[in-house]
C-alpha positions in Angstrom: 6.5 62.9 -35.1 5.8 64.2 -31.7 2.4 62.6 -31.7 3.8 59.2 -32.7 6.4 59.4 -29.9 3.8 60.1 -27.3 1.7 57.2 -28.6 4.7 54.8 -28.4 5.6 56.0 -24.9 2.0 55.3 -23.8 2.0 51.8 -25.3 5.3 51.0 -23.5 4.0 52.3 -20.2 0.9 50.1 -20.6 3.0 47.0 -21.3 5.1 47.7 -18.3 2.0 48.1 -16.1 0.5 44.9 -17.4 3.7 43.0 -17.0 4.1 44.3 -13.4 0.6 43.4 -12.6 1.0 39.9 -14.1 4.3 39.4 -12.2 2.7 40.6 -9.0 -0.1 38.1 -9.5 2.4 35.4 -10.2 4.3 36.2 -7.1 1.1 36.3 -5.0 0.1 33.0 -6.4 3.5 31.6 -5.7 3.4 32.7 -2.1 0.0 31.3 -1.7 1.1 28.0 -3.1 4.1 28.0 -0.7 1.9 28.7 2.2 -0.5 25.9 1.2 2.5 23.4 0.8 3.8 24.4 4.3 0.3 23.9 5.8 0.0 20.5 4.1 3.5 19.5 5.3 2.7 20.7 8.9 -0.5 18.5 8.8 1.4 15.5 7.4 4.2 15.7 10.0 2.0 14.6 13.0 0.5 11.8 10.9 3.9 10.6 9.8 5.1 10.8 13.3 2.1 8.8 14.6 2.7 6.2 11.9 6.3 5.9 12.9 5.4 5.5 16.6 2.8 2.9 15.7 5.3 0.9 13.6 8.0 1.1 16.2 5.8 0.1 19.1 4.5 -2.8 17.0 8.0 -3.9 16.2 8.9 -3.9 19.9 5.7 -5.9 20.7 6.6 -8.6 18.2 10.2 -8.6 19.5 9.0 -9.1 23.1 6.8 -12.0 22.0 9.6 -13.6 20.0 12.2 -13.1 22.8 9.9 -14.7 25.4 8.9 -17.6 23.1 12.5 -18.3 22.1 13.8 -18.4 25.7 10.8 -20.5 26.9 11.2 -23.0 24.1 14.9 -23.3 24.4 14.7 -23.6 28.2 12.1 -26.3 28.0 14.1 -28.2 25.4 17.4 -27.9 27.3 16.1 -28.5 30.8 13.3 -31.0 30.1 15.7 -33.9 30.4 19.4 -34.2 31.0 21.6 -35.2 28.1 23.6 -37.5 30.4 21.5 -40.6 31.1 23.2 -41.2 34.4 22.3 -37.8 35.7 18.8 -38.1 34.2 18.2 -41.2 36.3 19.2 -39.4 39.4 17.4 -36.1 38.8 14.0 -37.2 37.5 11.0 -35.1 36.4 10.6 -33.2 39.7 14.1 -31.8 39.4 13.6 -30.9 35.8 10.4 -29.0 36.6 12.1 -27.0 39.3 15.0 -26.2 37.1 12.7 -25.1 34.3 10.9 -22.9 36.8 14.2 -21.4 37.8 14.9 -20.5 34.2 11.6 -18.5 34.0 11.5 -16.7 37.4 13.9 -13.8 36.9 14.1 -13.6 33.0 10.4 -13.3 32.2 9.3 -10.6 34.6 12.5 -8.7 33.9 12.4 -8.7 30.1 8.7 -8.0 30.0 9.2 -5.0 32.2 12.0 -3.7 30.0 9.9 -4.1 26.8 6.9 -2.6 28.6 9.0 0.5 29.5 10.5 0.9 26.0 7.1 0.6 24.3 5.7 3.2 26.7 8.6 5.5 26.0 8.0 5.1 22.2 4.3 6.1 22.6 5.4 9.1 24.8 8.0 10.1 22.2 10.8 9.6 24.8 13.2 7.2 23.0 16.0 9.8 23.4 15.7 9.8 27.2 18.7 8.5 29.2 16.8 5.5 30.6 15.5 4.5 27.1 18.9 4.7 25.5 20.5 2.7 28.3 17.8 0.0 28.2 18.0 -0.3 24.5 21.8 -0.9 24.7 21.4 -3.3 27.5 18.7 -5.3 25.8 20.6 -5.2 22.6 23.7 -6.7 24.2 21.7 -9.3 26.1 19.8 -10.4 23.0 23.0 -10.7 21.0 24.4 -12.9 23.7 21.3 -15.1 23.8 21.4 -15.5 20.1 25.0 -16.5 20.1 24.3 -18.9 23.0 21.7 -20.6 20.9 23.5 -20.6 17.6 26.8 -21.9 19.1 25.4 -24.0 21.9 28.4 -26.4 22.5 30.6 -23.4 23.2 28.3 -22.2 26.0 27.1 -25.6 27.3 30.2 -27.7 27.9 30.0 -29.4 24.5 26.3 -30.4 24.8 24.2 -30.2 21.6 20.8 -29.2 23.0 18.7 -28.0 20.1 17.6 -29.1 16.7 18.6 -27.0 13.7 15.2 -25.5 13.1 14.9 -24.4 16.7 18.4 -23.2 16.8 18.0 -21.0 13.7 14.6 -19.7 14.7 15.6 -18.8 18.2 18.9 -17.2 17.1 17.1 -15.1 14.5 14.5 -13.9 17.1 17.3 -12.8 19.5 19.5 -11.3 16.8 16.6 -9.3 15.2 15.7 -8.0 18.6 19.3 -6.9 19.2 19.3 -5.2 15.8 16.1 -3.4 16.6 17.4 -2.1 19.9 20.7 -0.9 18.5 19.0 0.8 15.6 16.6 2.6 17.9 19.5 3.7 20.1 21.4 4.9 17.0 18.4 6.9 15.8 17.9 8.5 19.3 21.5 9.9 19.4 21.7 11.0 15.7 20.9 14.6 16.5 24.0 15.1 18.6 26.2 12.3 17.3 26.4 12.1 13.6 28.4 9.3 12.0 29.6 5.9 13.2 32.8 7.4 14.7 30.9 9.9 16.8 28.4 7.3 18.0 31.2 4.9 18.9 32.9 7.6 20.9 29.7 8.4 22.6 29.2 4.7 23.5 32.6 4.3 25.0 32.2 7.5 26.9 28.9 6.4 28.3 30.2 2.9 29.3 33.2 4.3 31.1 31.2 7.1 32.7 28.7 4.5 34.0 31.5 2.4 35.5 32.8 5.4 37.4 29.2 6.3 38.5 28.2 3.0 39.9 28.3 4.4 43.4 25.3 6.4 44.6 25.5 10.1 44.4 24.9 12.0 47.7 24.5 8.7 49.6 23.8 8.5 53.3 23.9 5.8 56.0 21.1 7.5 57.8 17.8 5.7 56.9 15.9 8.8 58.2 17.2 10.9 55.3 15.9 11.0 51.8 19.3 9.8 50.4 19.3 6.9 52.8 15.7 5.7 52.3 14.9 6.1 48.6 16.6 2.9 47.4 19.5 4.4 45.6 22.1 2.7 47.8 20.4 -0.7 47.3 20.1 -0.2 43.5 23.7 0.8 43.2 24.8 -2.3 45.1 22.6 -4.5 42.9 24.0 -2.8 39.7 27.5 -3.7 40.8 26.8 -7.3 42.0 24.4 -8.2 39.1 27.1 -6.8 36.8 29.8 -9.1 38.4 27.4 -12.1 38.2 26.6 -11.3 34.6 30.2 -11.4 33.6 31.4 -14.2 36.0 29.9 -17.2 34.1 31.7 -16.1 31.0 35.1 -16.2 32.5 34.8 -18.5 35.5 34.9 -22.3 35.3 32.1 -24.6 36.6 30.7 -24.9 39.3 31.2 -21.1 39.9 29.7 -20.3 36.5 26.3 -21.7 37.7 25.9 -18.8 40.1 23.6 -16.9 40.4 21.0 -18.5 38.0 21.7 -22.1 39.2 20.8 -23.7 35.8 23.7 -26.1 35.6 26.2 -26.6 32.8 23.5 -26.5 30.1 22.3 -22.9 30.1 23.9 -21.0 33.0 26.2 -19.2 30.7 23.4 -18.3 28.3 21.3 -17.1 31.2 24.0 -14.7 32.3 22.5 -12.4 29.7 19.5 -11.9 32.1 21.7 -11.2 35.0 23.5 -8.5 32.9 20.2 -7.0 32.0 19.2 -6.9 35.7 22.4 -4.9 36.3 21.4 -2.4 33.6 17.9 -2.1 35.1 19.3 -1.6 38.6 21.7 1.2 37.4 18.8 2.9 35.4 16.6 2.9 38.5 19.5 4.3 40.7 20.1 7.0 38.1 16.5 7.9 37.9 16.2 8.3 41.7 19.3 10.5 41.7 17.7 12.7 39.0 14.6 13.1 41.1 12.3 10.9 39.1 9.6 8.9 40.9 9.4 5.1 41.0 5.9 5.0 42.5 2.9 3.3 41.0 1.6 5.2 38.0 5.1 6.4 36.9 6.7 5.1 33.8 9.6 3.6 35.9 7.3 1.6 38.2 7.1 -1.2 35.7 10.9 -1.6 35.8 10.9 -1.6 39.6 8.2 -4.2 39.8 9.7 -6.4 37.2 13.1 -6.6 38.9 11.5 -7.1 42.3 9.1 -9.7 41.2 11.7 -11.7 39.3 14.1 -11.6 42.3 11.3 -12.7 44.7 10.3 -15.7 42.5 13.9 -16.7 42.1 14.5 -16.7 45.8 11.3 -18.7 46.4 12.6 -21.5 44.2 16.0 -21.4 45.8 14.4 -21.7 49.2 12.3 -24.7 48.1 15.5 -26.4 46.9 17.3 -25.7 50.1 14.4 -26.9 52.2 14.5 -30.2 50.3 11.4 -30.4 48.1 13.7 -32.0 45.5 14.3 -35.2 47.4 15.4 -33.9 50.7 17.5 -31.0 52.0 18.1 -28.9 55.1 14.6 -29.5 56.5 13.0 -32.3 54.7 14.4 -35.8 55.0 16.6 -37.2 52.1 19.8 -36.3 50.4 18.4 -34.8 47.2 20.0 -31.4 47.8 23.5 -32.9 47.8 22.9 -35.3 45.0 21.2 -33.0 42.4 22.7 -29.7 43.3 26.4 -30.5 44.0 27.8 -27.5 42.0 25.6 -25.0 43.8 26.8 -26.3 47.2 30.5 -26.2 46.2 30.4 -22.4 46.0 28.7 -21.4 49.2 30.2 -17.9 49.4 29.1 -17.0 45.8 25.7 -18.5 46.5 25.2 -16.4 49.7 26.2 -13.2 47.9 23.8 -14.0 45.1 20.9 -14.5 47.6 21.8 -11.2 49.2 21.8 -9.5 45.8 18.2 -10.7 45.1 17.2 -9.6 48.6 18.5 -6.1 48.0 16.6 -5.9 44.7 13.4 -6.7 46.6 14.2 -4.2 49.4 15.0 -1.5 46.9 11.7 -2.2 45.1 9.8 -1.8 48.4 11.5 1.5 49.1 10.9 2.8 45.6 7.2 2.2 46.0 
């Protein structure tokens, strides 16, 4: 009996040893498998991130092409001829060409610079930066406004029906999709700190009200010899305020005041206020960047915004100067009365026109200081 008990105990001990060894092997294999899965996941994360960056930058590239194409086509259609035959007989092709040029001078350099900055921020994985978030919101609002101006043209153009249905639907879709892309990117960029619609809405309201109270430059100076007085923050702050006023004014003011500062007549001046509003957002972003110590010099990511706003303002002023001189049938220098015949609304608001010219001049000066 004693021998049988000893034998049974030995068998039991051997089973326990074998089981422990097997369990240890299983645990080791499980840990090895977990380590391999973690390594695979770590290798996949950069690839997945690179794919997301590539897809998002491609989406913004297509959005930029669609936005420019929609605005150019709508401007050519709306301004190529006047819907009123009496005014068309007075204006002529020369006037229409100048007006179409006016529609491209500020909007195209400005919106291309904004898209260029946002695409660069995506590639640098900086979509959550303050400037990127602000520009996405600004471009989203501007695109939504442009889409509505195309879709509901008579409400924005004194009752004129300017576009065919295919053009209206295509252009509105381009602007609305761009707006959705910008808002979705902004929402994704703040998801880490603001989860849920309510938190994001609260953040949005806080950012808007905070920006309104921060329009003035921080640590400003009236001494051009100091850094604060010579880096362009004062000029950009003034541009942000004035462009903001001019961006809202066409929506609430009657004509002829609503034509300032874009000077595009009753047909698309209210639609074009979206670009003036975007210029205000860009001006504020550049002011804020200067105050945070960021550089606007050539080679920096912000240089494209500085150049886009300055170039658009310069081209706009060139065309305004040509019109005032009298290339459109006469004016202040050239013989003829074309200035008074074809630009009566612009001349009826001299104070607003002068302030608008000063605003564009400040944008150019600020761009020169930032360089």
